[in-house]
N, C-alpha and C positions, 0 to 999 in steps of 0.2 A: 391581620391588621384591620381594626376598625376605622370607620370614618374619623373618629376623633384622634386616633392614633396617626392616621395619615396626614391629617391637618398639623399635627404637632411636628411630623417629619417635614412637611412642606409649608411653613408658615407663610404669611403675606411678604412679598407681594404675590406669592403663588397662590392659585385658586384651584382647590381639589374638587374635581367634578363627581358625578355619580359612577359608582363602580358598575362596570358593564355587566349584562345578565348572561351573555354566551361566552364571556371570556373574563377571567378574574383579573381584570385590568382596570387601574384608576387613571383617567385622563387628568393631567395637570395643565392648567392654563396660566398664561401670562397676560396680566392686565396691560393693555397699550392704549392710553387715551380712553376713548370711549367704547373700545372693542377688546375682546379677549381672543387670544390665539392659542393654538394648541402648543405646549412647550415640551411635554415628555408624556410617556406612558409610564405609570409606575406599577410595579407587580412584585410577587413574591416568587422566589426561584422554586421553592418546593411544590408550587402549583403547577409547575410546567416541567421540572427535571429534579425529581427526588432522588438524586443519586446519592446512595449511602456514603458517609464519611468513613474514615478509618476505624471509627467506633462502632459502625454499623446504622448510625442515625444520620440522615442528611443534614447537610448546611441549610440554613433558610436565610436568604439574601433579600434585601430590599433593593430593587434595581429601577432606576428611572432612566429611559431610554427616549432621546429626542427623535423628531421626525427624520433627521439625517442619519440616524443609526449610531449616534454617539451617545456614550453613557454620560448622563447629566449627574448621576449620583449612584453610588453603590455602598450599601452599608450591610453589616453582619447583624441580623435580627436574633439568630440563635444558632449554636453549634454544641458539639459534645466531643470535640476532638481531644484525646488525652493530652497531647502534647502542649496544647495551648491552656488546658486547665490546671492550674497550680504547677505548670511546668514552665515553658517559656513565658507563660503570660499571654494575655490577649493583645498586648501593645504591638508585638510583631505581625499578628493577623490583621490588625486594623490598619496598620501601616502598608501591608500588602494589598489590601483591598483598595486602599486610597489611590493606588496607582492606575486603576481603571478609568478613572474621571478623566473625561475629554478624550478618551481612546474611542475607536470606532469599530463596528463589526465589519467594516470594509477593510479592515486591517486583519492580518494574521497575528493575533496575539499569542506570543510564546514566552514561556517562563525561561528566564536566562540559564544557561548553562556554562561550563568552562570553555566551551567552543565559541560563545558569543557574548557580546557585552550587554548587559542587561541595562534597560532604560534607553537603548539605542534603536534606532530605525534601520532596517536593511531591506531595500526593495519594498515589497508589499507586506513586509514583517515588521513587528514592534516587539521588543523583548522587554519584560518587566522583571524586577528582581524576585526571587524565590526566598523561601525562609530555610535557613539551615537547620537540620534536625527535624524538619516537618515537610520533607519533600512530598511525600504521599498525599498529606493533607492539603496542601496548597494546590496541587495538581487536580485534585478532585473538586475542589472550591472552583478553580479555573473552568473545569469543565461544567460543572453545575451552572454557572454564571452564562457561559457560551451558549449552551443547550437551550436553557430557559429563554434567553434573549433572541436567539434566532427563531424560535416558535413565535415569539410576540412579533418580531420584526416582519416575518412571512405574513402573519395574520392582520397586522394593523399597518404596516409600512408599505406593503405591496411589492416587496423585493425579497430576493433571497441572497443577497451578497454575504461574504464573509464566512466561507466553509472553513471549518477547522481542518488544518493539514493533516491531522491524525485520523480524520474520518474519511477521507477520499478513497476512491477506488484505486486498484492497482492494476498495471498492465500485466497481462498473464503471459508469462516467459514461456511456458510449456505448449503454447499453441503456434504451429508453424504450417504453412500450406506453400508450395512452390507455385508462384504465380509470375506472369509477366507483367508489363505496364498495363495493358488492356485489361487483364484479369484483376489486377488490384483496383482499378477504376470501377470495374463492374461489381467487385466486392465492397465498394464504398470506402476503400481504404485510401484512395487518392480523390480528393475533391478538386473541381475545376470551376473556375469563374472567368467569363470573358467580358471584358469591358471594351466597348467601341467608343470611338471619338464622340459620337452623339450622346452616349451615356455622360461622359465627362463634361461635355459641354452643357448639357442640360442641369447639370449640378451647380453650375456657376452663374446660371441666369439669374439676373437681379443682383449681382454683386460686382465688385470691382474687377473681379477675374473673368467676367463674361467677354468673349471674343478674343482674348489674349493669345489663344493658340491658333494660329492662322491655319496650319494643317489640319486641325480638327474641324474647323469650319468648312475647309474646302472638300475634305474626304469624311464625311460623318459616318460612313459605314465601315471604314478601316478600324482594324483591331488596335487598340490603344495599348492594352495589356491583357495577356493571356496567363492567368495565375493558377497555380496548381500548389496544394498543400497536402502533406502526409505526416503522420505520426511515426517518425522514424524509429522510435524506441520499441514499437510493436515489431516482434521477430518476424512476422510474415511481410512486413514492408521492409525493414532493414536489411534482413538476409537476402532478400530479392533484389534490392537496388544497390547493395554494397558487396564488394568481394569478402570472402571469409576473413581476410587479413584486416581489412578495414572495419568490418563488423566487430572483430575483437578488440581492435584500437579503440572503437567509439565506446565499447563497454568499459574499457579501462579508464576513460576520461569522465565517465558519468558516476556520480556518487549515488548511493541507494535512495531511491525515490525521485532523482532527477528525470527530466524527460528531454529528449532531442526531436526537434520538429524541422521538417523540410519544407522549404518555400521555394518554388521555382516559377520564373516569369519570363515570357517571350512576347516581344512587342517593341513598340516605339518608346515605352516608358521604362527605363532601367530599374531594377529592384533595388539598386544602391546608387546613392548620389555621388557625385564627383568627388566630395570632400569625405565620404565615409572611410572610416579606418576599421580594418578587419579586427575582430576579437572585441568590438564594442557593441553598444546598444544600436540596432539599426535606426536610421534616420527616416525611412520612408515605411516602416512597418511596425505595428503594434499588435498587441494580443489582449483580449479581454474574456472574461468568463462569467456569466451572471452578473454582468455590469461591474465586475471587479477587475481592475487593471492587473497584469501579470507581467512582471518584467521578464523580457528575453534578452539574450546576448549571443551574438555571432560566436560560433565555436572555430572559425577559420579552419574548417575541416578539409583537408587536402585528400581528394579521393576522385575516382572515376565512377559516376553513376551508370547504372545499366539502364539507359533511356533509349526510346524509339528514335528512329532516324531524324524525324521532323523536330525533335527537341534537343538534339545534340548541341546546338550552339546556344540554347537558352542559358539565362543567368540564374544561379541558384545560391542559397545559402543553408546551412543548418544552424538553427538557434538552440540554445540551451535554456530550460527553465529549471531552476533549482527546487529541491524537494520542499523547503519551507514556504515557497510560494503558494502552496496549496492547490496546484492545478489538479483538477478532477478529470481523468481520461474518460469516465463514464458519462460527463456532461458536455454539451455542445462547446465548441471553441471558436471564438470570432476573431478571425484575422482581419486587421484593417490595413488597407493600402492608402498611404497619404499622398495627395496631389496638392501641391501648392502653386499659385499663380500669384504674379505681383503686377501692379500697375503704378507707373511712375519711375523717375530715374533717381532724383535726390533723395526723397523720402518715400520709397514705394510702399503702397499699400498692399499688404499680403493677406490672401484668402486661401483657406486650406479646407479641402473637402475629403471625406473618408469614405472608402469603398470596401464593403465586406465581403469575406469568404467564409462561409459558415461550415465547419466540419464536426462529424460526430462519428465515434467509433461504434461498431456493432457491439452488442453485448457479449458476442463470442471471444471477444480479444480482452476483456476487461473482468476483473474480480471486484464485485461492488463491496462496499463496507457493510458489515453485518449489522451494526447497530449505531445508533447516535450517542451512545455513551462509552464506546470501547476505544478510548484514547490511550489506553495503557501500552499500546504496542510500541509507541515510540520510547517509553520509559525502559522497557525491556532492551530495546536496541542501545539507548543511552547507557546502560550498565552492563553491556555485554562482556566487558572485560572482568568486571567484578564477578558476574555469574560464572564465567568460565573458570576463574580462580576458586571459587566455591565448589563447583563441579569436580575440579580435580582434587580438591581436598576431601570431599565426600567419597571419591573413589579410593584414596588413600586409606580413608577410615574402614571402608568396607574390606580392604585388603588386610588391615590390622586385626579386625574383629573375626576374621576367618582364621585366626591363631596360626600365623605362619611360623614354623619352628625357629627360623632365622631371628625372629623377634622375641617369642615367648621363652626361649631356652636361655635367655640372657637377661637376668633380672635388671642389670644396670642399663643395658640398651633399651629395654622396654620402658624404664623409668624416664630416661631422657627424651625417648619418643613421645610418651604422655605429657612431659612438661612442655615440650616444643608445640605440641598440637593445642594444649590449652592456652598458651600464649597466642597462638594464631586465632583461636576461637574468640579470646578476649579482645585483641587488638584489631584483628581484621574484621571478623563477623560482627562483633559488638560495637566498638568505638568507631571504626571507619565505615563500614558498610551498613550499620544499623540494622543488623539482622537478629536482633533479641525477640524470640517468640515470647508471647506474654499471655496473660490470663485474659487480657483486653480482646485478644483474637476470639476467645471461646465466648465472653459475653457479647461481643458484637455479633457473631454467629447466632446467638440466642436471639438478640434484639432484631435482627433483620428476618428470621424466620417468623417471629411472633408478629411482626409488622407486615409480612408478606413480601419483603423486598428481595431483590436478588442478591447474590453473593459476589457480583463482579467488582465490587470496591476492593476486594482483596487483591486483585491484579495490579493495583496501582503501586504494590510493594512487592517487586519481584523476589527479593531475598527472602522475605517471609513466606511467599508461596513455594519457593524451590525448597526451603527447609522443611516446611510442613509436608511437602509431598514426599521427601526422603524419609522423615520421621514416620509418616504414614505407613510406608512400606516396612520399616525396620520394626514396627509394632507386631508384624506377623513372625519376624525372624528372631529378633532378639528382646522384644519388650520395650519397656520405658526407658531403660537406661542409656540407649544409645544417644537421646538428646541430653538427659540430665547429667550424664557422666562426661560427655564430650562436646556437645554443640551449645550449651547454654552459656553465654558469655558471664553472667553473674555467677553461675556455678563455677565457671573457670576461675573467676576472681577469687571467690572463697577459697577454692582448692590451692591456689597459688599462694594466697596469704597464709594459709595453714601450713604449707610446705616451708615457707620462709621462716615463720615464728618457730617451727620445730628444729629448723637449723640452728636457731639461737638459744636452743635449750628448753623452750616452753613445751610443757606436755599437754597433750589434749586429754580432756576429761572424758571418761568412758562412762557413760550414763547406764546405771544398773538395767538389765534387761527388762525386768518387770516395768520400770517406768519408761524405757525407751519404747516397747510395745504400746503403751498407752498414749504417748506423746505424738507418735506417728499417726494417730487417728485424728489429730487435730486438723491437719491439712484437709482431711476429706469434709470435715465440717465447714471449713472456711469456703471450700469449693461449692458446696451445696448451697450455702447462704448467698454466694455471689451470682450463681445461676439462677436461683430463684428471683433474687432481686432484678436481674437483668431482664427477666420476663415481664415485670411489673413496674419497674421505675427506672428510667435512665438517669435521672438526677442522683439518686442514691447509689446506683452502680458506679458513676463516675467517682463518687467519694470513697466507696468500700475497695475499689480496685488499688487504692494507694497503699494497702497492705503489702503490695508487691514493690520492692524497691528498684526494680529493672529501670523504669523511666529515669529515676533520679541518677543512678550510678552509671548506666550504660548510655541511655539516649541523650541526656543532659550533663554527663560528665560531672556531677555533683554541684553544678551551678544551679541552684534553685533556692527556694525559702528554707530557712534554717530547720523547721521542724522536719521537712522531708530529708534533708540531708542528715539530720542526726539519727533518724530511723535507718537510712541506708547505711550509714558508717556503723551504727550499732550492730547491724546485722552482719557486716563484713568482720567486725571486731569478734563477734560471737563465734564465728568460724575458727578463731585462733584457739579457742577453748574448747568448744564442742565442734567436731569436725562437720563442715557443712550443716550447721543446726537449722539454718533457715530452710534449706531444701529438703531436709529430712522431716521437719516438724510442722512448717507453717505455709510453704509454698502451695497455693492452690492450683498453679500450672502443674506441678509436680503431681499433685493428687489426680489431676485429669490425666496426666501422661499414665500414672499408675492404672488407672481404670481402663484407658485405651490399651494398655500393655497387655491386658489379659487376652487380647487377640493372638498372643504368641502361641505358636503351633508345637513347639517342642522345647524341651530343657536342654539348652546347648552348652550349658557348663558341665563338663564330665565329672563324675564323683567315683570314688572308690568305696569298697565295702568297709574299709577301715576309717573312712571319713566320719567323724563324730562317735565312732565305735572302735577304737577309743581315741582316734586321733583328733585333737581340737586345734591344730595349727592354723588352718585357714579361718576358723571362726575367731580365734584370737587376733588374727591379723586384720580382719575386715573392720575397717573404719566406719562402715555404714551399719554394721551390727545386722547384716542381711543374712546370715547363716545361723542356723539353730544349733542346738546341742547334738542332734542326730546327724549333722552334716549337711542338711537340706538347705538349698539356697531358696530365700524368698524373693522372687523375681520382681514383685511389686515394689520391693524396696531397694533392689540391686541397681546399682549405678555404673555398672560395667567397667570398674576401674582396672580389671583384668589381673588383680594381685593374686587372687586365688588361682587363676589359670596359670600363672607364671610358678607358682609355688607347686601346682600339680605337675608341671613339665620338668620340674627341676630335680635333679639327683642330690642336690646339697640342701634344698629347703622342704620337700616333701617327706615327711617322717616315714611313711610306708615305703618310700622308694629307697630312703637312706638305709633302712633295715634290710630291704631286699639286696641293695648292693653289698651290704656288709655280709650277707649269707653267701652270696656268690663268691666273694673273694675270702671267706674265712679259711684259715690254715689249720688243719687237724694236727696236733703234735704228736710225734712218734717217740716213744721212750725205748732207747736202745739199752738192752740188757748185757752186761759183762759175761763173756763165756766162762770165765772162772766162777763168777757168781752162780751162773746157770749150773755149772757142774757141781757145786757144792750143794746146790738144792737137790 
């Protein structure tokens, strides 16, 4: 952003100051009568948090943050997200960004999911609407905005409020030491603060509450409140203070990421007021961390604590902090005890003072966040059920590809298994879970490497990561066909369309072998052009990847501009006439899979000496034309449909086996000669 561009973004009555030398931030002033006051700091997100988007190129946002930490304005300056480029269009992206205006870094900004209502506030959290079909992209944008804004806030606003809940440290559940109450205090796991009457009285000096507590005035050295605080979720604390049964019960009541905190008080000031209702927010106690208020709620825990004799009659409560509140156990916690005094009878004047107890866990009991950019953990947790289903399906596929006799020796059973799996791939992996691998994954990898960026952006799409990890392993075992034949949603769509049209009598054209061999080379040329373009031009890469119809057909369900829909439909229709024609001849991702498939360590499809010489059964049945006249399988073009494996195992389909069976059961005819005939001879 030049000064002229910044002045266009913030026209009068705003006044754009000079860009700072030590920090790429533009001060924005507001004219007030004869003076100007700072209204906001404007900056570009890529200067502070260049987190690669799903395309491998970072979002660049123009952010204006006011002195209170609120977003005065947020705009998209540039992006290269495939789903918003000629896909959903940029309108949903701009609408998503618009939601940040007037929100604050003091809030935990979360993208709405099925478990919470977008646009609603909940405690210290505020939820905004996400964008369907672009979950990974908007989460990366959200993290780019927050990470950049927090860096500016720490440098210019003098505070560090608003930690992202996904970036906080975690309590270590694997650390436990048997300690008594004194040992816990010595280890710093229990913090104590003693407030005398004189401390309380001095806090009210000069206010309407001064002198209103006669006992405090008469006995200034007496204890007003002796307060102890502890992080009960830490196993060394909780297991030592609670019985094993109550500790297990506490774990059941806490959701992942929740915290249980113990507050105990002894003295003349009760921890809970007379009107306090158990299970609600405490009226005399609050919690803050780095100036950010954190909501606490009494858990109404019925238990007996292992306390020393002098504290047996003390009053205590266990409060809960939910995970979205963003409590960081590695940062100091500030407990505040509220004391209120009133003066007057009819309309009393009330004055409240706060008394702090600060507690901080030792680093031995917490696991710190590794990076300011790793917010993908929560995405994986949110999608754990989808990932579990995918893992189960992948395990089933491994079982099938190991050629179990129960499946391979029954052609009809194998055919139905394959149809069912292709339906699962299309409907669940593709349309529902959005797990379509794409050439964009490869071009994004190239762009990130060329720009010297990390590859952590892939972690925002767990389905893609899991599929790539599985496919990467299968390159060494089965080659490229595992993905192309079983796990590609668009490939599954073509395959199923071809099967349906054949049911209606439409015959598939078999391309002459000479032309088939030539056409299969096209996809490698397409791949080479795309990867070369990715290294030099992000804009042209965005255009050229549209040769791939996956985004139109799978990601966007054919809801897109008509040229893209026509192309995707044409490729599907082509598969009705030329079996998976796009996959075999044009797909750059398939070409990449073919190259990586050369990592395969052995030829796993069994062949007989008769295969190709003279038997041509498998070759004639191979719809991919991946078997040559000599019976050799071209694994670079094999899609692992397993048809040839089924034929190989079948006594009714494999010609050599049919002949072998006939020879075993052949009956040699015996000609009986009549004795009279023999005698005459």
